[in-house]
Structures are given as C-alpha cells and as structure tokens.
N, C-alpha and C positions, 0 to 999 in steps of 0.2 A: 716787392714790398707791399704794393697796393693789394695784390691778391691775398697776401697773408693777413692784412688788415681787414679785408672783406670777409675772410674765413672766420676771423676772430669775432666780428660783428654778428655773423650768422650763428656762431656757436652761442654767443651771449643771448641773442634773440630767442634761440631754441630753448635755452635754459629758462628764460623768463616765461615763455609760453608753457613749458612743462610745469613750472611752479604755479602759474595761474590756473592751469587745468586741474592740478592736484588740489589746490585750495578750493576751487569751485566744487570739485567732487566731494571734498571733506565737508563743506558747508551743506551740500545737498544731502549727504548721508546724515548729518546732524539734524537737519530739518525733518527728514523722513522719520528718524528715531523719535524726535520730539513729538511729531504728530501722532505716531503710533502710541506713545505713552499717554498723550492727552486723550486719544480715543479710548484706550484701555481704561483710564480713570473715569471717563464719561460713562462708559458702559457699566462699570462697577457701581457708580453712583446711582444709576437708574435701576440696576438689579437690586441694590440694597433698598432703594426707595419703594420698589414694587413687591419686595418680599415681606409677607406678613410676619409680624413679630409676636 
C-alpha cells in the first residue's frame, strides 16, 4: 500500500514538473517573439526616420 502511495506521489510530482517546464517554455517563446516584434518595429521606425521623403 505504501509503495502504491509513493508511486502516486511521484507520478503527480512528475506531472507538475512537466506542466511547470512547458509553462516556462511557453513564456520564454512568448518573450522571444515579443522582443523580435519590438526590434522589428524599432528598426522600421528608424528606417522611416532616415528615409528622405
């Protein structure tokens, strides 16, 4: 019985760790995408600023 309880705890702990990792990876990807968009907009701003009209 105790071994089954321990197995259940390990399974739950692994599931929580997987969810935490996938959440961290999702946030990292969102941050990278956000930074890329900001950089792209920043470059476009300066390109327009420096382009003679």
